[in-house]
C-alpha positions as MATLAB code, in Angstrom:
seq = 'MTRGDIRYLAVGLAALATVPGSASAQEACVEGGNSATRSAEVEFALAASRDDTRSQEDRYKRALEKLERNWELDHIPSRSYLLAANAYLGLRDFAGADSMLTILANVEPVCADQVAEIRFNSWVGQYNAGIEQMQAGDEDTALQRFETANLINKDARSLAYAGSIYQTRGENELAAERYVAALAAGGDDAIVRTASINLAGLRRSAGDNAGALEIYSAYATAHPDDILGRLNFAIALMDAERQDEAQLIFEELLARDDLSFGQWSQVGIGLYRAQSFAPAAIAFERAYELNPFNKETLENLANSYYQAERFEELLPLAQELTNRYPLERVNFNLLANSRRELGDLDGALAALEARDGMSFELLRPRLSPVSESTYSIEGQVMNRDGAPGSTHTIGVTFVDEMGTDLFTEPLELTLPAGQETAAFSLQVESEEIIGGFRYELSGS';
ca = [
      -0.276   23.310  -60.994;
       1.326   20.609  -58.950;
       1.019   18.948  -55.525;
       3.168   16.413  -54.112;
       2.936   14.342  -51.048;
       4.198   16.031  -48.012;
       6.947   13.957  -46.344;
       7.457   15.496  -42.985;
      10.431   15.085  -40.560;
       9.571   17.153  -37.512;
      12.397   16.077  -35.116;
      15.460   18.131  -34.921;
      18.757   16.520  -35.388;
      19.884   16.576  -31.848;
      21.905   14.078  -29.695;
      20.464   12.653  -26.585;
      22.229   11.989  -23.042;
      22.084    8.778  -21.301;
      20.290    8.453  -17.996;
      22.547    8.219  -15.015;
      24.069    4.803  -14.516;
      25.702    2.284  -16.641;
      23.996    0.013  -19.242;
      26.214   -2.867  -17.891;
      25.711   -1.946  -14.217;
      25.703   -5.175  -12.061;
      23.920   -3.520   -9.143;
      21.200   -5.894   -9.602;
      17.369   -5.996   -9.056;
      17.994   -9.536   -8.554;
      20.227  -11.098   -5.996;
      21.922  -14.324   -5.694;
      23.033  -16.751   -8.388;
      25.044  -19.952   -8.559;
      28.385  -20.844   -9.788;
      27.666  -20.166  -13.414;
      26.566  -16.518  -12.707;
      29.578  -15.982  -10.380;
      32.046  -17.276  -13.170;
      30.330  -14.973  -15.636;
      30.863  -11.994  -13.210;
      34.534  -12.820  -13.102;
      34.700  -12.427  -16.825;
      32.964   -9.040  -16.585;
      35.532   -7.958  -13.984;
      38.420   -8.970  -16.240;
      36.814   -7.418  -19.356;
      37.007   -4.157  -17.122;
      40.625   -4.411  -16.157;
      43.116   -2.612  -18.420;
      45.695   -5.263  -17.716;
      43.754   -8.179  -18.950;
      45.476  -10.088  -21.783;
      42.223  -11.026  -23.413;
      40.014   -8.747  -25.455;
      36.730   -7.511  -24.099;
      35.062   -9.306  -26.836;
      36.543  -12.581  -25.759;
      35.549  -11.934  -22.009;
      31.945  -11.489  -23.105;
      31.962  -14.551  -25.069;
      33.478  -16.606  -22.168;
      30.684  -15.077  -19.833;
      27.916  -16.459  -22.107;
      29.850  -19.759  -22.123;
      29.768  -19.864  -18.278;
      25.981  -19.197  -18.362;
      25.340  -21.896  -20.775;
      24.907  -24.567  -18.159;
      22.136  -22.410  -16.460;
      19.989  -22.879  -19.442;
      19.704  -26.523  -18.777;
      18.326  -25.870  -15.332;
      14.567  -26.429  -14.341;
      14.909  -22.980  -12.171;
      17.105  -20.656  -13.923;
      18.602  -17.893  -11.659;
      17.156  -14.584  -12.718;
      20.468  -12.910  -12.504;
      21.532  -15.147  -15.600;
      19.273  -13.064  -17.808;
      20.823   -9.718  -16.634;
      24.391  -11.031  -17.135;
      23.637  -12.539  -20.521;
      21.969   -9.215  -21.674;
      25.001   -7.303  -20.763;
      27.263   -9.888  -22.434;
      25.361   -9.440  -25.549;
      25.338   -5.703  -25.378;
      29.278   -5.963  -25.161;
      29.164   -8.020  -28.087;
      26.902   -5.484  -29.916;
      24.310   -8.434  -30.278;
      21.178   -6.193  -29.672;
      18.875   -8.897  -30.699;
      20.380  -11.249  -28.207;
      20.273   -8.595  -25.510;
      16.641   -7.773  -26.300;
      15.561  -11.382  -25.866;
      17.367  -11.725  -22.401;
      15.913   -8.357  -21.051;
      12.424   -9.380  -22.229;
      12.670  -12.532  -20.175;
      14.028  -10.824  -17.226;
      11.300   -8.269  -17.053;
       8.775  -11.104  -17.530;
      10.051  -13.288  -14.661;
      11.110  -10.410  -12.284;
       8.508   -7.568  -12.607;
      10.807   -5.638   -9.961;
      13.393   -5.358  -12.561;
      11.375   -3.326  -14.967;
      12.954   -0.013  -14.179;
      16.505   -1.390  -14.729;
      15.630   -3.181  -17.743;
      14.022    0.242  -19.070;
      17.403    1.929  -18.087;
      19.424   -0.686  -19.923;
      17.439   -0.468  -23.036;
      17.442    3.367  -23.221;
      21.215    3.815  -22.672;
      21.993    1.069  -25.285;
      19.464    2.606  -27.545;
      20.695    6.103  -27.086;
      24.164    5.329  -28.318;
      23.052    3.864  -31.649;
      20.416    6.755  -32.078;
      23.000    9.451  -31.576;
      25.329    7.674  -34.041;
      22.422    7.579  -36.616;
      21.813   11.255  -36.013;
      25.487   11.979  -36.548;
      25.490   10.089  -39.725;
      22.325   11.786  -41.147;
      24.067   15.242  -40.293;
      27.106   13.989  -42.448;
      24.623   13.055  -45.275;
      25.248    9.410  -44.972;
      21.702    8.027  -44.846;
      22.558    4.413  -45.455;
      24.731    4.250  -42.422;
      22.310    6.260  -40.402;
      19.644    3.737  -41.312;
      21.668    0.866  -39.978;
      22.243    2.731  -36.668;
      18.550    3.434  -36.251;
      17.398   -0.119  -37.058;
      20.231   -1.405  -34.681;
      18.637    1.013  -31.854;
      15.153   -0.299  -32.733;
      16.349   -3.828  -31.998;
      17.022   -2.993  -28.341;
      14.395   -0.210  -27.639;
      11.141    0.646  -29.624;
      11.475    4.432  -29.504;
       9.322    6.455  -31.785;
      12.282    8.789  -32.606;
      14.461    5.990  -34.211;
      11.508    4.333  -35.574;
      10.442    7.594  -37.361;
      13.824    8.397  -38.737;
      14.029    5.004  -40.228;
      10.746    5.327  -41.608;
      11.634    8.581  -43.220;
      14.788    7.239  -44.812;
      12.996    4.188  -46.216;
      10.293    6.517  -47.609;
      13.068    8.588  -49.305;
      14.428    5.298  -50.814;
      10.970    4.383  -52.135;
      10.617    1.354  -49.815;
       7.165    2.314  -48.646;
       6.147   -0.909  -46.935;
       9.038   -0.820  -44.773;
       8.323    2.949  -44.106;
       4.820    2.170  -43.110;
       5.930   -0.444  -40.769;
       8.222    1.816  -38.933;
       5.573    4.563  -38.790;
       3.006    2.211  -37.378;
       5.438    1.056  -34.871;
       6.382    4.673  -33.957;
       2.733    5.479  -33.354;
       2.323    2.362  -31.243;
       5.388    3.492  -29.177;
       4.014    6.893  -28.582;
       6.006   10.145  -27.994;
       5.930   13.920  -28.083;
       3.890   15.743  -30.491;
       6.547   16.198  -33.167;
       6.977   12.488  -33.479;
       3.419   11.705  -33.569;
       2.884   14.326  -36.349;
       5.783   12.858  -38.273;
       4.531    9.259  -38.128;
       0.787   10.248  -38.657;
       1.354   12.621  -41.685;
       3.871   10.467  -43.396;
       1.888    7.087  -42.776;
      -1.259    8.719  -44.170;
       0.634    9.899  -47.212;
       1.863    6.504  -47.992;
      -1.800    5.029  -47.547;
      -2.842    7.658  -50.010;
      -0.108    6.960  -52.630;
      -0.954    3.434  -52.473;
      -4.652    3.985  -53.133;
      -5.934    3.405  -49.740;
      -7.794    6.773  -49.599;
      -9.910    5.532  -46.690;
      -7.050    4.450  -44.644;
      -5.280    7.873  -45.233;
      -8.290    9.644  -44.367;
      -8.905    7.894  -41.220;
      -5.256    8.790  -39.930;
      -5.434   12.459  -40.998;
      -8.948   12.720  -39.191;
      -7.740   11.260  -35.997;
      -4.652   13.486  -36.033;
      -6.577   16.589  -36.913;
      -8.972   15.844  -34.334;
      -6.322   15.374  -31.713;
      -4.242   18.506  -32.827;
      -6.591   21.092  -34.092;
      -3.943   23.840  -34.132;
      -1.453   21.859  -36.327;
      -1.634   23.691  -39.668;
       0.235   20.863  -41.596;
      -2.235   18.262  -40.260;
      -5.084   20.374  -41.155;
      -3.811   20.908  -44.684;
      -3.222   17.098  -45.236;
      -6.644   16.281  -43.845;
      -8.366   18.606  -46.270;
      -6.183   17.185  -49.219;
      -7.433   13.704  -48.007;
     -10.972   14.872  -48.009;
     -10.519   16.015  -51.466;
      -9.216   12.573  -52.526;
     -12.286   11.017  -51.121;
     -14.520   13.542  -53.022;
     -15.732   15.385  -50.022;
     -14.972   18.605  -51.402;
     -17.321   20.844  -49.348;
     -15.764   19.533  -46.116;
     -12.233   20.275  -47.600;
     -13.072   23.686  -48.612;
     -14.327   24.612  -45.278;
     -10.907   23.737  -43.737;
      -8.997   25.661  -46.462;
     -11.343   28.761  -45.822;
     -10.529   28.152  -42.007;
      -6.868   28.368  -42.881;
      -7.445   31.460  -45.088;
      -8.462   33.294  -42.094;
      -5.265   32.880  -40.142;
      -2.224   35.194  -40.236;
       0.504   32.837  -39.031;
       1.080   30.614  -42.017;
       4.515   30.233  -43.607;
       5.313   30.589  -47.299;
       5.114   26.923  -47.819;
       1.796   26.561  -45.973;
       0.197   29.268  -47.901;
       1.334   27.571  -51.034;
      -0.218   24.406  -49.865;
      -3.485   26.061  -49.054;
      -3.560   27.677  -52.527;
      -2.868   24.343  -54.272;
      -5.572   22.448  -52.256;
      -8.198   25.404  -53.206;
      -7.069   25.424  -56.759;
      -7.595   21.590  -57.056;
     -11.197   22.161  -55.474;
     -11.537   24.645  -58.420;
     -12.049   27.318  -55.644;
     -10.122   29.866  -57.762;
     -10.765   33.027  -56.058;
      -9.877   31.799  -52.450;
      -6.840   30.010  -54.212;
      -5.660   33.480  -55.499;
      -5.866   34.878  -52.072;
      -3.627   32.048  -50.741;
      -1.120   32.684  -53.495;
      -1.138   36.252  -52.864;
      -0.062   35.639  -49.253;
       2.627   33.299  -50.601;
       3.655   35.756  -53.025;
       3.949   38.569  -50.584;
       6.438   36.273  -48.606;
       8.503   35.386  -51.604;
       7.795   37.410  -54.859;
      10.836   35.854  -56.746;
       9.578   32.289  -56.494;
       8.802   30.891  -59.996;
       6.158   28.449  -59.004;
       4.339   30.992  -56.794;
       4.129   33.593  -59.570;
       2.829   30.946  -62.006;
       0.362   29.655  -59.474;
      -1.140   33.133  -58.763;
      -1.091   33.927  -62.421;
      -3.202   30.820  -63.147;
      -5.520   31.409  -60.231;
      -6.224   34.949  -61.524;
      -6.965   33.536  -64.923;
      -9.169   30.730  -63.765;
     -11.033   33.467  -61.665;
     -11.241   35.653  -64.915;
      -9.499   38.494  -62.914;
      -7.656   39.554  -66.256;
      -6.758   43.011  -64.832;
      -4.703   41.742  -62.061;
      -3.218   38.815  -64.442;
      -1.990   41.169  -67.010;
       1.068   42.591  -65.025;
       1.907   39.148  -63.645;
       1.953   37.561  -67.064;
       4.132   40.324  -68.334;
       6.502   39.591  -65.447;
       6.433   35.923  -66.443;
       7.368   36.494  -69.894;
       9.938   39.165  -68.918;
      11.709   36.665  -66.425;
      11.096   33.402  -68.449;
      10.951   34.265  -72.173;
      11.367   30.904  -73.450;
       8.089   29.514  -72.060;
       5.177   29.521  -74.306;
       2.631   29.061  -71.419;
       3.619   32.454  -70.210;
       2.754   34.036  -73.691;
      -0.670   32.196  -73.545;
      -1.521   33.988  -70.407;
      -0.437   37.313  -71.661;
      -2.308   36.977  -74.999;
      -5.483   35.881  -73.136;
      -5.413   38.724  -70.613;
      -4.860   41.177  -73.270;
      -7.752   39.765  -75.448;
     -10.026   39.829  -72.495;
      -9.181   43.364  -71.800;
      -9.891   44.465  -75.463;
      -6.225   44.885  -76.446;
      -6.346   42.696  -79.560;
      -3.257   44.104  -81.155;
      -1.327   43.243  -77.920;
      -2.690   39.706  -77.902;
      -1.572   39.031  -81.376;
       1.876   40.306  -80.670;
       2.171   37.827  -77.802;
       1.043   35.085  -79.984;
       3.553   36.070  -82.471;
       6.271   36.099  -79.858;
       5.270   32.748  -78.675;
       5.358   31.207  -82.085;
       8.519   32.818  -82.943;
      10.402   30.550  -80.564;
      12.488   27.874  -82.280;
      12.684   25.817  -79.062;
      11.189   26.363  -75.575;
      11.963   25.304  -71.915;
       9.415   23.236  -70.132;
       8.942   23.542  -66.381;
      12.405   24.767  -65.322;
      12.590   24.462  -61.454;
      14.864   25.657  -58.892;
      15.373   23.557  -55.837;
      18.158   23.349  -53.021;
      20.578   20.415  -53.100;
      22.183   21.091  -49.886;
      22.846   24.080  -47.710;
      24.807   26.134  -50.280;
      24.234   24.150  -53.435;
      21.147   24.854  -55.906;
      19.970   23.276  -59.000;
      17.876   24.301  -61.867;
      16.328   21.300  -63.662;
      13.925   21.008  -66.630;
      13.515   20.122  -70.293;
      14.208   21.819  -73.733;
      11.844   21.110  -76.666;
      12.858   21.642  -80.120;
      10.131   23.247  -82.111;
      11.735   23.981  -85.468;
      15.483   24.552  -84.650;
      18.223   22.925  -86.064;
      18.753   19.480  -84.235;
      22.198   19.342  -82.620;
      22.632   23.258  -82.435;
      23.637   24.785  -79.175;
      22.386   27.902  -77.591;
      23.411   29.554  -74.240;
      20.907   31.000  -71.766;
      22.225   33.356  -69.205;
      20.605   32.477  -65.759;
      20.568   35.175  -63.335;
      20.148   34.120  -59.514;
      18.620   36.582  -57.038;
      18.538   36.796  -53.232;
      15.348   36.810  -51.229;
      15.196   40.684  -51.694;
      15.429   40.249  -55.394;
      19.033   41.628  -55.591;
      21.064   39.957  -58.362;
      23.861   37.525  -57.082;
      25.368   36.178  -60.054;
      24.743   35.016  -63.696;
      25.840   31.341  -64.826;
      25.573   30.067  -68.474;
      23.258   27.213  -69.258;
      24.421   25.451  -72.547;
      21.581   23.781  -74.334;
      21.842   21.152  -77.183;
      18.638   20.841  -79.109;
      17.101   17.464  -79.720;
      15.435   16.220  -82.780;
      12.381   18.193  -83.941;
       9.326   18.006  -81.628;
      11.431   16.093  -79.091;
      12.569   16.952  -75.528;
      15.883   16.649  -73.667;
      16.579   17.143  -69.975;
      18.920   19.905  -68.589;
      20.258   20.823  -65.350;
      22.392   23.695  -63.999;
      24.017   23.470  -60.581;
      25.569   26.312  -58.715;
      27.143   27.054  -55.331;
      26.181   30.138  -53.184;
      26.690   31.234  -49.848;
      23.807   33.710  -50.055;
      20.330   32.281  -49.870;
      18.958   31.979  -53.315;
      15.356   33.144  -53.604;
      14.756   32.804  -57.240;
      16.184   33.191  -60.894;
      15.307   34.637  -64.230;
      16.901   33.956  -67.534;
      17.450   35.292  -71.108;
      19.318   34.144  -74.274;
      22.848   35.274  -74.159;
      23.510   38.308  -76.286;
      19.711   39.232  -76.469;
];
């Protein structure tokens, strides 16, 4: 029975449009100026000309040079900040642009709307580029784009995406900073959910259960119909040893009929950890109905039946486990226990003999998607009394979500030294969705 932290990314990968108007528009919220601003405006006009012999980059640098003498004045024309911000944007110096826009908004409150428009239109280009890189699988470049976007505009979307990438990379302090900033920036419910759940998960993994619980509680109170939020709140309550309160939430979720396969699985895991085995079995039954060929679901349901002493229901599941996964001793233990409890002592002995007859066993082989059409099975092989270095071929059959066989691939295993383990993996490509797998020794 396992439970991992739930890292959630709620926002769909969709590009955004700019608001009407140009980020470098000179129609100003501030009028007037001086010779320096007029000289800078000439540089902008030349930068927009197709016939100019200088590069745009050079023109933007020259515009900043023209404005330099204004920074020495006691009373700086406000238009200087707008022009400087646009020059910095032309040079893709977003930190410089941010500084100028911040000053402009402070000295000319009437410019707040134009500053917000410039920030958004500058941000959205970087944000869209980050989305494009994420869709291409290049998270490093995507992170650079999102962090550049965050320099010019503190939008919760780019902050949350950056936080998620940092979390994937194990840079949890940076991830937490971005999630905190995303919550401070605010946004739609999906963003708040992303930042809240992931930030609380980071707090919990750092041992700050009280901090995690505070976040989960606030989110669950504000969003009582969010299933994932309720699930995480219950798990945090369990971590705080408030089992009774957690169980109430799990039981509340059991009464629903709109949970997904993954949500039913999480409810079952939470109840199992609370040692509420009969309700856990109900949750895993719901998950099993939705995906009967998922190995972990079958194992979790069987274990719940065993702990709840429901041996008549356990027996057929244990038999199914030994049929699908005949090289895992734990399955034969379940089969032997169920037969013994039901009075079939000969059957129990036969299961134990089959278990002890294995020269090697597989430990926790797990199927997981790698990409849209790539899947991987990973686990370990343990040599019990086989010849070290000997090779064995396992035929792994992959099935779709309806249980129909798709194809069989060989898994080649080399046994390590006695009583030691070695990792193995098998990666396959499939245009059909793979719902599960089974295996057997080739030739058996």
